[in-house]
N, C-alpha and C positions, 0 to 999 in steps of 0.2 A: 313214138309214144303210142300206147294202146290203152284204151279204156275198156276193160273186160268185165262183163257181168259175171256174177258168182253163182255157182250151183253147189248146194250141199243138201243131202237128204232128198234129192230130187227137186228141190225148190229153187226157183230163180230168185236172186237177190240183186237187184240192180237199182240204178238211180233213175230208172225210167218210169216211175210210178204213173203217170208218165214222167219223163224227164221234165215235163212241164211243171210238176208239182213238187219236185224235190226228191226225197228218197223213199216215199211211200210207194206201194205197189198195188195197182188195181187189176192188172192182167194176171189172172190165176188159172187160165185155161178152160174156163167154163163157157156156157152160152153167152155170157156177158161180153166176150170178145167180139162176137158177131153183131151185138147190139150196141157196141161202143159204151157199154155199162149203163145204157138207158134203162130206167125202171129197176135198178139193182136193189133198192130197198123196198120195193112193192111187188115185184113180179112173183117172187116166192114160189117158183116151180121146181126147185130142187134144194137139197140141204146146204148148198154153198151160200144161201141167203144169210146164214148166220154171220158171215164175215162183215156185212154192212148193216144188217138189221136182224138181230136174234128173234124178234117177235114173229118174223115170217115163218118160222118153223111150225107155228100153229096151223098153217094151211096144209101141212103134209100129214096125211093119215097113214097109219101103219109104220113100216120101216122103209127108209130110203138111204141109198148110198151113191156117191159120185166120186169117181177118180178122174183126174184131168191131167193132160200133158200139153206142153206148148213148146214150139220152136220159134225163136226170135232171132231176126237178123237186122242189125242196125248199120247204117252208113253215115259216118261223120268224120270229115277230115279236119284236122287242126293245123292251120297255117300260122307259123311263127312270124312275127313282125320284123325280126332282125333281118337285115339285108342278106340275101343269099341263103337264108335258113330253109326256105321252101316249105313243102307239105310233109308233115310227119306221118301221113297215112291214115287209114281208117281207124277211128278211135273206139269203135264198138264191136263189130263182128257178130259171131253166131253163138247162141247159148240155148240149151234145152231147159225145161222146167216141169214141175208137177205139183199137184195138191190132192187132198183127199178129205171128204166130208161124209158124216153119217148122222142120221136122225132116227128117233124111235118115239112113237106116240105112246104115252103111259096110260092115259085115259082121255075123257072128253075135254079136259081142261089143260093137262100138262103134256108137253113134248120136250124131249131132251136131245142133245146132239153133241158131236165132237168134231172139231176141224183141225187140220194139220196143214200149215202153209208157210210160205215165206212172206212176211209182211213188208220188209224193206231191206235195203242193202246197197252197197256201193263197192265196185271193184275198179281199181286203177292200176295199170301196168305200164309205166313210162319207159321201161327198159334202160338202155344206155343213152342218156340225153344230157342236155346242158345242166339240168338240175339234179343229177344223180346223187350228189353229196347231200342234198336236202331230202330227196325222196326218189325211190325207184319204183316202189309199188306199195299199195295199201289195200287191204281186204277188210271190209266191214260187213258182217253178216247178222241177220236177225231171223230166227226161226220161232214160230209161234204154235203152241198147242192151246186150243180154245174149247174148254167145256162150256156148254150153253144150255139154257132152259128157257122155254116160253110158256106163257099162261094165257089161255083164252078166257076172258072175262064173260063175254056174251057173243052173240052172232056178229057184232060190229067190232069190238075192241079186243086186241091182243097185245100183250107186253112181253118183253124178253130181255135177258141179260146174259152176258158171257164174260168169262175171265180169261184174259190173255196172259199165258205163261210164256214169257219171251226169253230166249237165250241168245245173247249177242257176243260176237267175237270181233276183235280188232287186231290186225297184224300189219305192222309197218316195216318195210325193208328200205334201207338206203346203203350207200357204198360202205361195205365192210361191217354192216350191223343189221340185225333183225330183232325186233321186239314185238311182243304180242300180249294180249290180256283178254279176259272174258268177263261177262257179267250177266246176272239174271235180273230181269225187271218185270214188274207186273203192270198191266193196264186193264181197262174194262170196256165192254161194249154194251150199250143200252139201245133198246128199240121199241117202237110202238107201231102197230098196224091198225088202220081203220078201214073197214069194209063197208062202203056206203050201201052197196047191194051186191048181187052175185057177179056183176060186170065191172064194178069200179072199186078201186081200193087205193089207199094212200099210206105210205110208210115213211118214217123218220128214223134214222140211225145215227148214233153218236159213238165215237171212239175217243177215249181219253189219250192224253199224251203218254209216250214211253221215254224214259230217260235212262241211258246207260252211262256208267262212269268207268273209264278205263285208266289204268295206271300206265300211261304211255309218255315217254319223254318226247316233248315236242320242240325243244330248243336245240338247234344245231349250228355249226359254223360252216359256212359255205365259201369256197374260194371263188372270187369274181374278178374277171379281167378288167382292169381299168387302165386303158392305154397300154404302155409297154410293161406294166407290172401287174402282178396278181395280189389282191388283198383279201383277207378273211373278213367276211361279213356275218354278223349274228343274225339268224333268221329263225322263224317258227315254221314248223311243218304245216301243210295245208289241211290239217285236221286237228281238232282239239281233243282232249281226253274225254270229252262228253259228247255223246251222240243223242240227238233228240228227234223223235218222231212226233209231230205236233198233234194236238187234238183236232178232230174233224167232225163235221156235221153234214149229213146228206138227206135231202127230202126227195121222194120219188112218187110218181103216180102211174097207175096202170088202168086202162079202160078197154074192155072187150066191146068192139063196135058191133059185131055180129058173130055168126058161127065161124067165120073164117078169118076175120081181121081184128087185130088189137093194136093199140098205140100206147106208148109209155114215154116217160121223160124224167129228168133229174135236175136238181139244183144242188150244188155242193160248195163247202167252204173248208179251208184248212188254215190254221193259225200260225203261219210262218213268220209273221212280223214280230212275234215274241222273241225270236232267236237271232243271234248273229250268225253269219256264214263263216266259212273257214277258207283262208287263202294264204299264199306265200307272202308273209309280211317280214319286215326288217326293222332292226334297231329298236326305236321306242315303241313300235307297234307289236312287239313280241307278245303273243298270247291275247291280243285284243283284236278279234275279228270285227269286220265292219257290219255292225248291227243295222245301220241305216240303209244298207243295200237291199234288204229283203222286205217283202210285202206279203200280205195274205193272198192266197190263191182262191179262185172261184172256178167251178166247173159247171158245164151245161151239156145236156145230152137229150136226144130225141130218137126213139126207135119204133120200128114197125114189125109186127109178127103176123105171118100169113099161114093159115092151116091149109096147105095145098091139097092134101088128101088125108085119109084117116091115119096114115102112117108118117107122112112127111110134113114137117113144119119148117118154114123159112123165116130167117131173121135178118134184119138190117138196121143200122143205126149210124148216127153222126154225133160227134161230141167235140167240145172245145174246152181246154183248160188254160187259164191265164198263167202268166209267168210268175215265178217266185221272186224275180228281180224287178226292181223299180225301173232299171235301165238295162237294155240288152247290150249297151256299150260299156257296161261296168259289171261284169259277172266274174264268178270264181272259176279258176282253172280246174279245181277238183269237183265242181258240181255244175257241169254244163247243163243249162236248163233254159227253157223259154216257153212261150205260148205254144200249144199243140192242137192241131186239128186232126181228128180221128174219124176214119170211115171204116165201117165193118159190115160184113155179110156172113151168114152162116146157115146151117141147117141141122135139124134133129130128125132121126129116123127111128121109128118104133119097131122093135123086134118082138119075138114071142116071149111069153112068160114075164111080162112087165119090165123087160129090159129095153134099152135104147142107146144109141150113140149119136154124138154130135160132132160136127166139123165147122170151124169158123176161121176167117182170116180178117185181119185188120191192118190198115195202113195208117201210120202216124207221121204227119209232117210238122216239123219243129222250126221255130224261129232260130235264125243265126244268133250266136252269142260271142261277144268279144271280151278278152281279158286284157286289162290295162297293163302296159309295159312298166315294170318297176325296176328296182335296183338290180334284180337278178336277170333281167333281160329275157323273160319268158312270156311276154305278151303275145297275143295272137287271136285268131278267130276260128270258131267252129262254124263252117259254112253250110247252111241249108241241111241240117241233119234230118234223117228219116229212119223209121223203124217199121219192119213188117212182123206181124204176129200170126202164127199158124197154130191153131188150137184143136185138140181132140179130147172128147170126154166120153165116158161110158157110165151108164146109170142103171141102177136096180131100184124098181119101185114096188112097194108092197110085197117084198120077198119073204 
């Protein structure tokens, strides 16, 4: 079995938002990787701020552009509980990603921007395994185009809003059959930025939920060995025809201590308890995922920025996301998730003509998660998963 992140249009679409938070994606290849996303709604040093806080564009004079790429490698082995079943191998592997952002100041009050990125997604490739008749692979993708505008009310207050135009695709393959569907869904981003003085600022960003509806057949018949005979069992696929990306709220702070040092931090929330998860269920449970299994998630991050020289800036950060599951002993096969500790370091180097490039690396350590053994005999454990992120970005300022 292999859990494979998805790439399309250069954008990574994975369940790593972190995997800690479900199917949202924070890692988009910018300097936030090295900072473990600390200060993401208040730092406002490049146009990617529109992703979490559209109001942050008000701090960017003139024209700015950022393109970012990222290489991700994850290690997670899934061990089946069945006697002699053993280890199914690494469930994550390697995937590249990319994103792009642009902003332009219109006048002293208005700044507009455009972002293109993968907001969430999930890719599962089980291959030839015990549950092939139920599911062999599933691809869920979400690509977002975000036009954004910010308004500076005065020296302290700025407000912003963005429209998420989201295109989602769901494709399911099982033994002898392949089905797929797509949907377009809208959501919105709101933000406020308060600048106490030239050294201290606070930002709050809100992202509304996104709901995709897919016309996908989820009920199947699976042959299950029961003693000396094989019987057919009615089962539901581990995904419903609806994919939900929950609403989220994040609050950030940024403080410039002196000419060379700055600190920043985050508090975040995602509304996962509103939804049911999706799992391999049987008989009377067809189409009824376990809603009581999920809980809201919370994130915390702290970062430090050091101006080493006129051209070189160093970043580092630590973050933690709580688990989407109430119990790590009762998780979903198709959404391996858990609390995640993130450690990041990075740098940005200024070039001539207002250009710069950045490099960052982040390590994510995840909780183990176990899937209860049901009638289909697919219970097991993802043991001590971990993920490495290597990011590169290139920036044009006031060009």
